[in-house]
C-alpha positions as CSV (number, residue, x, y, z in Angstrom):
1,X,8.4,-44.1,-92.2
2,X,5.2,-42.9,-90.6
3,X,6.0,-44.9,-87.4
4,X,9.0,-42.9,-87.0
5,X,7.4,-39.7,-87.4
6,X,4.7,-40.6,-84.8
7,X,7.5,-41.5,-82.2
8,X,9.5,-38.2,-82.8
9,X,6.3,-36.4,-82.2
10,X,5.6,-38.2,-78.9
11,X,8.8,-37.6,-77.9
12,X,8.8,-33.9,-78.5
13,X,5.7,-33.5,-76.5
14,X,7.3,-35.3,-73.5
15,X,10.2,-33.3,-73.6
16,X,8.1,-30.3,-73.8
17,X,6.1,-31.1,-70.8
18,X,9.2,-32.0,-68.6
19,X,10.7,-28.7,-69.9
20,X,7.6,-26.9,-68.9
21,X,7.5,-28.4,-65.6
22,X,11.1,-27.7,-65.1
23,X,10.8,-24.2,-65.9
24,X,7.7,-23.5,-63.8
25,X,9.5,-25.2,-60.9
26,X,12.6,-23.4,-61.1
27,X,10.7,-20.2,-61.9
28,X,8.5,-20.1,-59.0
29,X,10.5,-21.6,-56.0
30,X,13.6,-20.2,-54.8
31,X,16.1,-22.1,-52.7
32,X,18.3,-20.2,-50.5
33,X,21.7,-21.3,-49.9
34,X,24.0,-20.4,-46.7
35,X,25.8,-18.0,-48.1
36,X,23.0,-15.8,-49.6
37,X,21.9,-12.4,-48.4
38,X,25.2,-11.7,-46.6
39,X,27.3,-10.2,-49.4
40,X,24.2,-8.9,-51.2
41,X,20.5,-9.1,-51.6
42,X,18.7,-12.2,-53.1
43,X,15.9,-10.5,-55.3
44,X,12.7,-12.2,-55.7
45,X,12.1,-10.9,-59.1
46,X,11.2,-13.8,-61.4
47,X,9.8,-15.8,-58.3
48,X,6.9,-13.8,-57.9
49,X,3.1,-14.1,-58.5
50,X,0.6,-11.5,-58.1
51,X,-3.2,-11.2,-57.7
52,X,-5.3,-8.0,-57.8
53,X,-8.0,-7.7,-55.3
54,X,-9.7,-4.8,-56.7
55,X,-12.4,-4.9,-54.0
56,X,-9.7,-5.1,-51.0
57,X,-11.9,-7.4,-49.3
58,X,-10.0,-10.7,-49.6
59,X,-8.4,-12.2,-46.7
60,X,-5.6,-14.4,-46.3
61,X,-7.9,-17.6,-45.5
62,X,-9.5,-16.8,-49.1
63,X,-6.3,-16.4,-50.8
64,X,-5.0,-20.0,-49.6
65,X,-8.4,-21.6,-50.0
66,X,-7.7,-22.4,-53.5
67,X,-11.0,-21.2,-55.0
68,X,-11.2,-21.1,-58.8
69,X,-11.5,-17.5,-58.9
70,X,-8.1,-17.0,-57.1
71,X,-5.8,-17.0,-59.8
72,X,-2.1,-15.5,-59.5
73,X,-0.2,-14.2,-62.3
74,X,3.7,-14.6,-62.3
75,X,5.8,-11.5,-63.0
76,X,9.2,-11.5,-64.7
77,X,10.9,-9.0,-62.5
78,X,10.2,-6.6,-59.9
79,X,6.6,-5.3,-58.9
80,X,5.4,-2.4,-61.1
81,X,1.6,-2.4,-60.5
82,X,1.3,1.5,-60.6
83,X,-2.0,3.2,-59.2
84,X,-4.2,0.3,-58.1
85,X,-7.7,0.3,-56.3
86,X,-7.9,-2.1,-53.7
87,X,-5.2,-4.4,-52.6
88,X,-2.2,-6.3,-54.3
89,X,-1.5,-10.0,-53.1
90,X,2.0,-11.3,-53.8
91,X,2.9,-15.0,-53.4
92,X,6.6,-16.4,-53.4
93,X,8.0,-19.7,-52.3
94,X,11.3,-20.0,-50.1
95,X,13.5,-22.8,-48.8
96,X,16.5,-22.6,-46.9
97,X,19.3,-24.7,-45.2
98,X,18.7,-25.6,-41.5
99,X,21.9,-24.2,-40.2
100,X,21.2,-20.6,-41.7
101,X,20.6,-17.7,-39.3
102,X,17.4,-15.6,-39.1
103,X,16.2,-14.4,-42.5
104,X,14.8,-10.8,-43.5
105,X,12.4,-9.9,-46.2
106,X,13.0,-6.4,-47.4
107,X,10.4,-4.3,-49.2
108,X,12.6,-1.8,-51.0
109,X,11.5,1.9,-52.0
110,X,9.2,1.6,-48.9
111,X,6.2,4.1,-50.1
112,X,3.4,1.6,-49.6
113,X,1.2,2.6,-46.9
114,X,-0.1,-0.9,-45.8
115,X,2.3,-3.9,-46.0
116,X,1.3,-7.3,-44.3
117,X,3.3,-10.3,-44.6
118,X,1.6,-13.9,-43.9
119,X,3.8,-16.9,-43.1
120,X,2.9,-20.4,-41.9
121,X,2.2,-20.7,-38.2
122,X,3.1,-24.4,-38.2
123,X,-0.6,-25.4,-37.6
124,X,-1.7,-25.5,-40.9
125,X,-2.7,-21.3,-41.0
126,X,-1.0,-18.2,-42.2
127,X,-0.5,-15.6,-39.5
128,X,0.7,-11.9,-39.9
129,X,4.4,-11.3,-39.4
130,X,5.1,-8.1,-37.3
131,X,7.4,-5.7,-39.0
132,X,10.6,-4.5,-37.8
133,X,12.2,-1.1,-37.5
134,X,14.1,-0.1,-40.7
135,X,17.1,-0.1,-38.5
136,X,17.1,-3.4,-36.5
137,X,18.7,-2.0,-33.6
138,X,15.9,0.6,-33.0
139,X,13.7,-1.0,-30.4
140,X,11.1,2.1,-29.9
141,X,8.6,3.7,-32.0
142,X,7.1,2.8,-35.3
143,X,8.1,3.4,-38.9
144,X,5.5,5.2,-41.2
145,X,6.3,2.6,-43.6
146,X,6.7,-1.2,-42.9
147,X,9.8,-2.1,-44.6
148,X,11.5,-5.2,-43.0
149,X,10.2,-8.4,-41.8
150,X,11.9,-11.2,-39.8
151,X,10.8,-14.5,-41.3
152,X,12.0,-18.2,-40.5
153,X,12.6,-20.3,-43.7
154,X,12.3,-23.9,-43.5
155,X,14.3,-26.4,-45.5
156,X,11.1,-27.5,-47.6
157,X,9.5,-24.9,-50.1
158,X,6.9,-23.0,-48.3
159,X,4.6,-20.4,-49.6
160,X,4.5,-16.8,-48.2
161,X,1.9,-13.9,-49.0
162,X,2.2,-10.2,-49.0
163,X,-0.7,-8.0,-48.9
164,X,0.1,-4.6,-50.2
165,X,-2.4,-1.8,-50.4
166,X,-1.3,2.1,-51.1
167,X,-3.1,5.2,-52.5
168,X,0.3,5.8,-54.2
169,X,2.1,3.7,-57.0
170,X,2.7,0.3,-55.9
171,X,6.3,-0.2,-57.3
172,X,8.9,-1.9,-55.3
173,X,11.1,-5.0,-55.1
174,X,11.2,-7.7,-52.8
175,X,14.6,-8.8,-51.3
176,X,15.9,-11.6,-49.0
177,X,18.7,-10.9,-46.5
178,X,20.4,-12.3,-43.7
179,X,21.0,-9.9,-40.6
180,X,24.6,-9.4,-41.1
181,X,24.2,-8.6,-45.0
182,X,21.3,-6.2,-44.3
183,X,23.1,-4.4,-41.5
184,X,26.1,-3.7,-43.9
185,X,23.6,-2.7,-46.7
186,X,21.9,0.0,-44.1
187,X,25.3,1.3,-43.2
188,X,26.1,1.9,-46.9
189,X,22.7,3.7,-47.1
190,X,23.5,5.7,-44.3
191,X,26.5,6.8,-46.2
192,X,24.6,7.4,-49.3
193,X,21.6,9.2,-47.8
194,X,24.3,11.3,-45.8
195,X,26.2,12.3,-49.0
196,X,22.9,13.2,-51.0
197,X,21.5,15.3,-48.1
198,X,24.7,17.0,-47.5
199,X,25.2,17.7,-51.1
200,X,21.7,19.2,-51.5
201,X,22.1,21.3,-48.5
202,X,25.4,22.8,-50.0
203,X,23.7,23.4,-53.2
204,X,20.9,25.1,-51.4
205,X,23.1,27.3,-49.8
206,X,24.9,28.3,-52.8
207,X,21.7,29.2,-54.6
208,X,20.7,31.2,-51.6
209,X,24.0,33.1,-51.9
210,X,23.4,33.4,-55.8
211,X,20.1,35.0,-55.0
212,X,21.4,37.5,-52.6
213,X,24.0,38.2,-55.0
214,X,22.1,38.4,-58.3
215,X,18.7,39.0,-57.0
216,X,17.1,36.6,-59.4
217,X,14.1,34.3,-58.6
218,X,15.7,31.5,-60.6
219,X,17.8,30.4,-57.4
220,X,15.0,30.8,-55.0
221,X,12.9,28.4,-57.1
222,X,15.8,26.2,-57.5
223,X,16.7,26.0,-53.6
224,X,13.0,25.0,-53.2
225,X,13.4,22.0,-56.0
226,X,16.6,20.9,-54.2
227,X,14.8,20.9,-51.0
228,X,12.1,18.9,-52.2
229,X,14.3,16.7,-54.4
230,X,16.0,15.8,-51.1
231,X,12.8,14.8,-49.3
232,X,12.0,12.4,-52.4
233,X,15.4,10.7,-51.9
234,X,14.8,10.5,-48.1
235,X,11.3,8.7,-48.7
236,X,12.7,6.5,-51.6
237,X,15.5,5.1,-49.5
238,X,13.4,4.6,-46.3
239,X,14.7,7.5,-44.0
240,X,11.2,9.4,-43.7
241,X,10.3,8.4,-40.2
242,X,13.9,9.3,-39.2
243,X,14.1,12.7,-40.8
244,X,10.5,13.7,-40.0
245,X,10.6,12.5,-36.6
246,X,8.5,15.3,-35.4
247,X,5.5,14.1,-37.3
248,X,3.0,11.3,-36.8
249,X,3.4,8.1,-39.1
250,X,0.1,9.0,-40.8
251,X,1.2,12.6,-41.5
252,X,4.3,11.2,-42.8
253,X,2.4,8.9,-45.3
254,X,0.1,11.9,-46.4
255,X,3.1,14.2,-46.8
256,X,4.4,12.2,-49.7
257,X,1.8,13.4,-52.1
258,X,2.3,16.8,-51.0
259,X,6.1,16.5,-51.8
260,X,5.4,15.0,-55.1
261,X,3.0,17.9,-56.2
262,X,5.4,20.5,-54.9
263,X,8.4,18.8,-56.9
264,X,6.1,18.8,-60.2
265,X,5.3,22.6,-59.1
266,X,8.9,23.7,-58.6
267,X,10.4,21.8,-61.5
268,X,8.1,23.4,-64.0
269,X,8.9,26.9,-62.6
270,X,12.5,26.0,-62.6
271,X,12.6,24.9,-66.3
272,X,10.4,27.9,-67.2
273,X,13.1,30.0,-65.8
274,X,16.1,28.1,-66.9
275,X,15.2,28.2,-70.5
276,X,13.3,31.6,-70.5
277,X,10.0,30.6,-72.0
278,X,8.5,33.9,-71.6
279,X,11.4,35.8,-73.5
280,X,11.4,33.3,-76.4
281,X,7.5,32.4,-76.7
282,X,4.6,33.6,-74.8
283,X,2.9,30.6,-76.0
284,X,5.2,28.0,-74.4
285,X,5.3,30.5,-71.2
286,X,1.3,30.2,-71.1
287,X,1.5,26.4,-71.4
288,X,3.9,26.1,-68.6
289,X,1.7,28.3,-66.3
290,X,-1.4,26.1,-67.2
291,X,0.9,23.1,-66.1
292,X,1.8,24.6,-62.8
293,X,-2.0,25.5,-62.1
294,X,-2.9,22.0,-62.7
295,X,-0.2,20.9,-60.4
296,X,-1.4,23.5,-57.8
297,X,-4.8,22.0,-58.2
298,X,-3.3,18.5,-57.5
299,X,-1.5,20.0,-54.2
300,X,-4.7,21.1,-53.0
301,X,-6.0,17.3,-53.1
302,X,-2.9,16.3,-51.7
303,X,-3.2,18.4,-48.7
304,X,-6.9,17.1,-47.9
305,X,-5.6,13.7,-47.9
306,X,-6.8,12.5,-51.5
307,X,-3.6,12.1,-53.4
308,X,-4.7,8.8,-54.3
309,X,-7.3,10.2,-56.6
310,X,-5.1,12.4,-58.5
311,X,-1.6,10.4,-58.3
312,X,-2.1,8.9,-61.8
313,X,-2.9,12.4,-63.3
314,X,0.1,14.1,-61.4
315,X,2.4,11.1,-62.9
316,X,1.0,11.5,-66.5
317,X,1.0,15.4,-66.5
318,X,4.8,15.2,-65.6
319,X,5.6,12.8,-68.4
320,X,3.9,15.3,-70.7
321,X,5.4,18.5,-69.2
322,X,8.9,16.9,-69.7
323,X,8.3,15.9,-73.1
324,X,7.1,19.5,-73.9
325,X,10.2,21.0,-72.0
326,X,12.5,18.5,-74.3
327,X,10.7,19.8,-77.3
328,X,11.4,23.2,-76.4
329,X,15.1,23.0,-75.5
330,X,15.4,21.4,-79.0
331,X,13.8,24.3,-80.4
332,X,16.3,26.5,-78.8
333,X,19.3,24.6,-79.9
334,X,18.5,23.3,-83.3
335,X,16.1,26.1,-84.8
336,X,17.2,29.3,-82.9
337,X,20.9,28.1,-82.4
338,X,21.1,29.6,-78.9
339,X,23.9,27.4,-77.6
340,X,24.0,29.1,-74.2
341,X,21.2,26.6,-73.2
342,X,23.6,23.6,-74.1
343,X,24.6,22.8,-70.6
344,X,21.1,23.5,-69.3
345,X,19.8,20.9,-71.9
346,X,22.2,18.3,-71.1
347,X,21.5,18.6,-67.5
348,X,18.0,18.3,-68.3
349,X,18.4,15.4,-70.4
350,X,19.6,13.5,-66.9
351,X,16.4,14.6,-65.3
352,X,14.3,13.2,-68.3
353,X,16.2,9.9,-68.2
354,X,15.6,9.6,-64.3
355,X,12.0,10.9,-64.2
356,X,11.1,8.8,-67.2
357,X,12.1,5.4,-65.6
358,X,10.2,6.6,-62.3
359,X,7.1,7.8,-64.0
360,X,7.2,4.6,-65.9
361,X,7.5,2.4,-62.9
362,X,4.8,4.5,-61.0
363,X,2.3,3.9,-63.9
364,X,2.8,0.3,-64.0
365,X,5.4,-0.4,-66.7
366,X,9.1,-1.6,-66.5
367,X,10.2,-1.6,-70.1
368,X,13.9,-1.9,-69.0
369,X,13.4,-4.6,-66.7
370,X,15.1,-2.9,-63.9
371,X,15.6,-4.9,-60.7
372,X,18.0,-4.8,-57.8
373,X,18.4,-1.8,-55.6
374,X,15.9,0.7,-56.9
375,X,16.2,3.3,-53.9
376,X,19.9,3.6,-54.5
377,X,19.3,3.8,-58.4
378,X,16.9,6.6,-57.7
379,X,19.1,8.3,-55.1
380,X,22.0,8.3,-57.2
381,X,20.2,9.5,-60.1
382,X,18.7,12.4,-58.3
383,X,22.2,13.4,-57.0
384,X,23.5,13.2,-60.8
385,X,21.1,15.3,-62.3
386,X,20.9,17.9,-59.5
387,X,24.7,18.1,-59.7
388,X,24.3,18.9,-63.5
389,X,21.6,21.1,-63.0
390,X,23.2,23.0,-60.4
391,X,26.1,23.1,-63.0
392,X,23.7,24.7,-65.4
393,X,22.5,27.2,-62.7
394,X,26.1,28.1,-61.8
395,X,26.7,28.6,-65.7
396,X,23.7,31.0,-65.7
397,X,24.8,32.6,-62.6
398,X,28.1,33.2,-64.2
399,X,26.5,34.6,-67.3
400,X,24.3,36.7,-65.3
401,X,27.5,38.0,-63.1
402,X,29.1,38.8,-66.6
403,X,26.3,40.7,-67.7
404,X,25.9,42.4,-64.7
405,X,29.6,43.4,-64.8
406,X,29.0,44.6,-68.6
407,X,25.9,46.6,-67.3
408,X,27.8,48.0,-64.4
409,X,30.6,49.1,-66.9
410,X,28.2,50.5,-69.0
411,X,26.2,52.4,-66.2
412,X,29.7,53.7,-65.1
413,X,30.6,55.0,-68.5
414,X,27.3,56.6,-69.0
415,X,27.5,58.1,-65.3
416,X,30.7,59.5,-66.4
417,X,29.5,60.9,-69.4
418,X,26.4,62.2,-67.4
419,X,28.9,63.8,-65.1
420,X,30.7,65.6,-67.9
421,X,27.6,66.7,-69.2
422,X,26.7,67.8,-65.8
423,X,29.7,69.6,-65.2
424,X,29.2,71.4,-68.6
425,X,25.8,72.1,-67.8
426,X,26.9,73.6,-64.2
427,X,29.5,75.7,-65.9
428,X,26.9,77.1,-68.4
429,X,24.1,77.6,-65.6
430,X,26.8,79.3,-63.4
431,X,27.8,81.6,-66.2
432,X,24.1,82.3,-66.8
433,X,23.5,82.7,-63.1
434,X,26.3,85.2,-62.6
435,X,25.1,87.2,-65.8
436,X,21.6,86.7,-64.2
437,X,22.5,88.0,-60.9
438,X,24.3,90.9,-62.7
439,X,21.4,91.9,-64.3
440,X,19.5,91.4,-61.1
441,X,21.8,93.6,-59.3
442,X,21.4,96.2,-62.1
443,X,17.8,95.9,-61.9
444,X,17.9,96.4,-58.2
445,X,19.8,99.4,-58.3
446,X,17.5,100.5,-61.0
447,X,14.3,99.8,-58.9
448,X,16.2,101.3,-55.7
449,X,16.7,104.5,-57.7
450,X,13.0,104.5,-58.8
451,X,12.1,103.6,-55.3
452,X,13.9,106.6,-54.0
453,X,12.5,109.0,-56.7
454,X,9.0,107.4,-55.8
455,X,9.5,108.1,-52.1
456,X,10.5,111.7,-53.1
457,X,7.6,111.9,-55.4
458,X,5.0,110.5,-52.7
459,X,6.6,113.0,-50.2
460,X,6.0,115.8,-52.6
461,X,2.7,114.7,-53.3
462,X,1.8,114.3,-49.6
463,X,3.3,118.0,-49.1
464,X,1.1,119.1,-52.1
465,X,-2.1,117.4,-50.7
466,X,-1.3,118.9,-47.3
467,X,-0.9,122.4,-48.8
468,X,-4.1,121.6,-50.8
469,X,-6.1,120.9,-47.8
470,X,-4.7,123.9,-46.0
471,X,-5.4,126.1,-49.2
472,X,-9.2,124.5,-49.4
473,X,-9.7,125.2,-45.8
474,X,-8.4,128.8,-46.0
475,X,-10.3,129.4,-49.3
476,X,-13.4,128.1,-48.0
477,X,-13.1,130.1,-44.6
478,X,-12.1,133.1,-46.6
479,X,-15.1,132.5,-49.1
480,X,-17.6,131.9,-46.4
481,X,-17.0,135.2,-44.6
482,X,-17.6,137.6,-47.8
483,X,-20.5,135.3,-48.8
484,X,-22.2,135.9,-45.5
485,X,-21.3,139.8,-45.6
486,X,-23.0,139.6,-49.1
487,X,-26.0,137.7,-48.1
488,X,-26.4,140.1,-44.8
489,X,-26.1,142.9,-47.2
490,X,-28.8,141.5,-49.7
491,X,-31.1,140.6,-46.8
492,X,-30.9,144.4,-45.5
493,X,-31.2,145.8,-49.3
494,X,-34.4,143.8,-49.6
495,X,-35.9,145.3,-46.4
496,X,-34.6,149.0,-47.1
497,X,-35.9,149.1,-50.8
498,X,-39.4,149.5,-52.1
499,X,-40.8,146.0,-53.0
500,X,-42.6,147.4,-55.9
501,X,-39.2,148.1,-57.6
502,X,-39.1,145.1,-59.7
503,X,-35.3,145.6,-60.8
504,X,-33.8,145.8,-57.2
505,X,-35.7,142.7,-56.2
506,X,-34.5,140.8,-59.2
507,X,-31.0,141.6,-58.6
508,X,-31.3,140.5,-55.0
509,X,-32.7,137.3,-56.1
510,X,-29.8,136.8,-58.4
511,X,-27.5,137.7,-55.6
512,X,-28.8,135.2,-53.4
513,X,-29.0,132.3,-56.0
514,X,-25.2,133.1,-56.7
515,X,-24.5,132.9,-52.8
516,X,-26.4,129.5,-52.7
517,X,-24.4,128.0,-55.4
518,X,-21.1,129.2,-53.9
519,X,-22.1,127.7,-50.7
520,X,-23.0,124.4,-52.0
521,X,-19.9,124.3,-54.3
522,X,-17.8,125.2,-50.9
523,X,-19.6,122.3,-49.2
524,X,-19.0,119.8,-52.0
525,X,-15.5,120.6,-52.0
526,X,-15.0,120.2,-48.3
527,X,-17.2,116.9,-48.3
528,X,-15.2,115.3,-51.1
529,X,-11.8,115.9,-49.2
530,X,-13.1,114.3,-46.3
531,X,-14.4,111.5,-48.2
532,X,-11.4,111.1,-50.0
533,X,-9.1,111.1,-47.1
534,X,-11.7,109.1,-44.7
535,X,-12.3,111.7,-42.1
536,X,-15.9,111.1,-41.5
537,X,-16.3,110.8,-37.8
538,X,-18.5,107.5,-36.7
539,X,-19.4,109.5,-33.5
540,X,-21.6,111.6,-35.8
541,X,-23.8,108.6,-36.9
542,X,-27.5,108.5,-35.4
543,X,-31.0,107.3,-36.2
544,X,-33.3,110.0,-37.9
545,X,-36.1,110.1,-40.1
546,X,-35.6,111.3,-43.7
547,X,-38.6,113.5,-43.9
548,X,-36.5,115.8,-41.3
549,X,-33.9,116.2,-43.9
550,X,-36.5,116.9,-46.5
551,X,-38.1,119.5,-44.1
552,X,-34.5,121.2,-43.4
553,X,-33.8,121.3,-47.3
554,X,-37.2,123.0,-48.1
555,X,-36.6,125.5,-45.2
556,X,-33.1,126.5,-46.5
557,X,-34.6,127.1,-50.2
558,X,-35.6,130.4,-51.7
559,X,-39.2,131.2,-52.3
560,X,-38.9,130.4,-56.3
561,X,-36.9,127.0,-55.7
562,X,-39.4,126.0,-52.8
563,X,-42.5,126.6,-55.1
564,X,-41.1,124.5,-57.7
565,X,-40.2,121.5,-55.7
566,X,-42.8,119.0,-54.5
567,X,-41.8,116.9,-51.4
568,X,-43.7,113.6,-50.9
569,X,-43.2,112.2,-47.2
570,X,-43.3,108.7,-46.1
571,X,-44.1,107.4,-42.6
572,X,-41.4,104.6,-42.5
573,X,-38.1,106.6,-43.3
574,X,-35.8,106.0,-40.4
575,X,-32.4,105.5,-41.4
576,X,-28.9,105.4,-39.4
577,X,-26.3,107.9,-40.7
578,X,-24.9,111.2,-40.6
579,X,-27.5,113.8,-40.9
580,X,-25.4,116.6,-42.4
581,X,-23.9,114.5,-45.1
582,X,-27.3,112.9,-46.4
583,X,-28.7,116.6,-46.4
584,X,-25.8,117.6,-48.5
585,X,-26.4,114.5,-50.7
586,X,-30.1,115.4,-51.1
587,X,-29.4,119.2,-51.9
588,X,-27.0,118.2,-54.4
589,X,-29.7,116.1,-56.1
590,X,-32.2,118.8,-55.9
591,X,-30.0,121.6,-57.2
592,X,-29.1,119.3,-59.9
593,X,-32.7,118.6,-60.6
594,X,-33.7,122.4,-60.7
595,X,-30.7,123.4,-62.6
596,X,-31.2,121.0,-65.5
597,X,-35.0,121.5,-65.6
598,X,-36.8,124.6,-67.1
599,X,-37.7,127.4,-64.6
600,X,-41.4,126.7,-65.0
601,X,-41.1,122.8,-64.5
602,X,-41.7,121.2,-61.4
603,X,-39.3,118.9,-59.4
604,X,-40.6,115.8,-57.4
605,X,-38.8,114.5,-54.4
606,X,-40.6,111.3,-52.9
607,X,-39.7,109.3,-50.0
608,X,-40.7,105.5,-49.8
609,X,-39.5,102.2,-48.6
610,X,-39.3,98.7,-49.9
611,X,-37.6,95.3,-48.9
612,X,-36.0,97.1,-45.8
613,X,-34.4,99.8,-47.8
614,X,-35.4,103.8,-47.7
615,X,-35.5,105.3,-51.1
616,X,-35.6,109.0,-52.0
617,X,-36.6,109.5,-55.9
618,X,-35.7,112.8,-57.3
619,X,-37.5,113.3,-60.8
620,X,-36.9,116.3,-63.0
621,X,-38.4,117.4,-66.2
622,X,-35.1,118.0,-68.2
623,X,-34.2,116.9,-71.4
624,X,-32.8,113.5,-70.0
625,X,-29.2,111.6,-70.3
626,X,-27.9,109.9,-73.2
627,X,-26.9,106.3,-72.8
628,X,-23.3,106.8,-73.2
629,X,-23.1,109.3,-70.3
630,X,-25.1,107.4,-67.9
631,X,-22.3,105.6,-66.3
632,X,-19.7,108.5,-66.4
633,X,-22.2,111.3,-64.7
634,X,-21.1,109.6,-61.3
635,X,-17.3,110.2,-62.0
636,X,-15.5,113.1,-60.2
637,X,-15.5,116.2,-62.1
638,X,-17.3,114.8,-65.1
639,X,-19.8,117.0,-67.1
640,X,-21.8,116.1,-69.9
641,X,-20.7,118.0,-73.1
642,X,-23.1,120.6,-74.5
643,X,-24.6,121.6,-71.1
644,X,-25.5,125.4,-70.8
645,X,-25.9,125.1,-67.1
646,X,-22.8,125.9,-64.9
647,X,-21.4,123.4,-62.5
648,X,-18.3,121.5,-60.9
649,X,-19.1,117.9,-61.7
650,X,-19.0,116.9,-58.1
651,X,-22.3,116.8,-56.9
652,X,-23.5,113.6,-58.2
653,X,-20.1,111.9,-57.2
654,X,-20.1,113.2,-53.6
655,X,-23.9,112.2,-53.3
656,X,-23.0,108.4,-54.5
657,X,-20.0,108.3,-52.3
658,X,-22.0,109.6,-49.2
659,X,-24.9,106.9,-50.1
660,X,-22.3,104.1,-50.3
661,X,-20.5,104.9,-47.0
662,X,-24.1,104.6,-45.5
663,X,-24.6,101.2,-46.9
664,X,-26.7,102.4,-49.8
665,X,-26.2,103.5,-53.3
666,X,-27.2,106.3,-55.8
667,X,-28.5,105.2,-59.3
668,X,-30.0,106.7,-62.3
669,X,-33.4,104.8,-62.1
670,X,-34.9,106.3,-65.3
671,X,-34.1,108.9,-68.2
672,X,-35.8,109.7,-71.2
673,X,-36.1,112.9,-73.3
674,X,-39.0,113.9,-70.6
675,X,-37.0,113.8,-67.9
676,X,-34.8,111.8,-65.4
677,X,-35.3,110.2,-61.9
678,X,-32.2,109.6,-59.7
679,X,-32.7,107.2,-56.6
680,X,-31.0,107.3,-53.3
681,X,-31.6,104.1,-51.3
682,X,-30.4,103.5,-47.6
683,X,-30.9,100.6,-45.5
684,X,-33.7,101.2,-42.8
685,X,-33.0,101.1,-39.1
686,X,-33.1,97.2,-38.4
687,X,-36.0,97.4,-35.9
688,X,-38.1,99.2,-38.1
689,X,-37.1,97.4,-41.3
690,X,-38.0,94.3,-39.6
691,X,-41.5,95.3,-38.3
692,X,-42.7,97.9,-41.3
693,X,-44.7,97.2,-44.2
694,X,-43.4,97.8,-47.5
695,X,-43.9,101.4,-49.2
696,X,-43.7,101.0,-52.8
697,X,-41.7,103.7,-54.5
698,X,-43.3,105.6,-57.4
699,X,-43.1,104.5,-61.0
700,X,-42.2,106.5,-63.8
701,X,-45.7,106.7,-65.1
702,X,-46.9,108.0,-61.8
703,X,-44.0,110.7,-61.8
704,X,-45.1,111.9,-65.0
705,X,-48.8,112.0,-63.8
706,X,-47.7,114.1,-60.8
707,X,-45.6,116.4,-63.1
708,X,-48.1,116.8,-65.6
709,X,-50.7,118.0,-62.9
710,X,-48.5,121.0,-62.0
711,X,-46.7,122.6,-59.1
712,X,-50.0,123.7,-57.4
713,X,-51.6,120.3,-57.4
714,X,-48.9,118.6,-55.3
715,X,-49.7,117.3,-51.6
716,X,-46.6,117.4,-49.6
717,X,-48.0,115.1,-46.9
718,X,-49.0,112.1,-49.0
719,X,-47.4,108.9,-49.5
720,X,-47.2,108.9,-53.2
């Protein structure tokens, strides 16, 4: 019994060894038949062994030397090595009948930058086989990516080596063709790429029409996504050098990383617009913006020629973003029950399926064991998911057009309502305007009537003023003649009577004072009318010394007034002005001071200069002026209540007007129960004002000292 078990064990071991040898032999070497490679490609999947050369420094001599550290690992399907540093060496063994035609090795999905095929040269060595053009009939030029190699396959199993090195993902399949079969394959590919490109261009045109129709950025973004997706299909199917013929091969290879980054950017922007992240969730919108910014950063690396440093990151980021968008779409459909996104979600499901397969293969995984024509699969999948997305976009455009139509209807209804309201308001405003026009016409008629009455009144006033002036001139002339006669009679009487007769002398003095008051009154009335009418002649302006006016005023006084007034002159008192008017102003001030002072009290008239102005201070010894009357005494015809002295109320008014018309002023400088000081100031003549030394005016204390000294102690030639 034990011998039986021992024999069975040895038999099992022997069969196992034979099975292993048979499996390894059949799984490694590929024996081609005469009909292979004509109707379809013969895939080398399952017949490949791979060696990772991370340093990229191994040469073909090192590979075939049989060193112990050179170990190839078999792969069960196509190559999905992902992003690798250094190089990848692929080994396969082929044999074929002697009567077969020339064979072709195809590198499908030609996105590997450096591909070199090493075949036996017949002398025991391996030599590099030059690549052929993607279209075999093309003779001139060089493809950006090596995709096809012509090889001779002997009848005995022979090893071949392929060295692959790229900054992008090493994901490809190796196929064996005979030339007739390959040419048919390329013709089919030409039709496929034509359909894909034509469909994408049609969809781009449709989206541009949508944009110009609805003015929504979604359609511009999707048009850009369609363009980039079309370029990706062109690269996958090996037409990059023919479509981008205007670029150098190195630029074409570098452009692949740029296109992948742009695809990620536009896809994220499109999905964010399609599912309206910002409308439903600010957080989701911010996440999408963050993903877009990361892809923009990767785009900068790609533009600088360093896509290999960020390619794996871009693939992983795209996988994560697809999962995020899928979860958000489920949230909209399941939790929010927003079924308007159902078609968009179905279209996006096709995107997820295609991109998930691509991204898994790009990163080195092939869980579905996909083999065969990878480029056609990706092109067909791209076209399918773009058509579905275009349907979703068209549905979105239909909804947008429907909403736009509703909005237009709503706007039209609102416009009609607004038009009706506007019509009512216009009618109301028209009625109000008609009423306002009637009131305005009535008001204009009333004002026209008032204007006519005003013109009549003004004409009456002007006529009355003219008659008044004529009357004043007539009265003044008629008063002056009798006053002159009375004055002459008084003078004759004073010479004919005995001076010792006191009664007659007193009467004559009263007559002279009355004549003086009447003369001054007449002068004030005439001057006041001239000032009011602006009839002062500029030709009467001249330069003169104020001391001359003081002398003239003093000369025209009677003996009693002259004894009471003290004139204090100044050496610098030349002004420009009307001599007669200023003399009248000074006479008014002196007569007021005499009138409101006691008969035995003196009056001081002092001339000085200060800061370019001539100053005449007239100081009396009266009872002073109350505070409430100080601003009123300069008004026309104003008289302080309770005054016993007679007057017209014109003196101070006329004196101030004369001073102001000469650029000066008249003011009450000081007033108290002991007396008042009126100050008349005038600008000095310019030449003298610039060269003279200021002569300080008398202060109220100095005036009181002069007044207390008595009339007999005045020095009329001093300077104060």
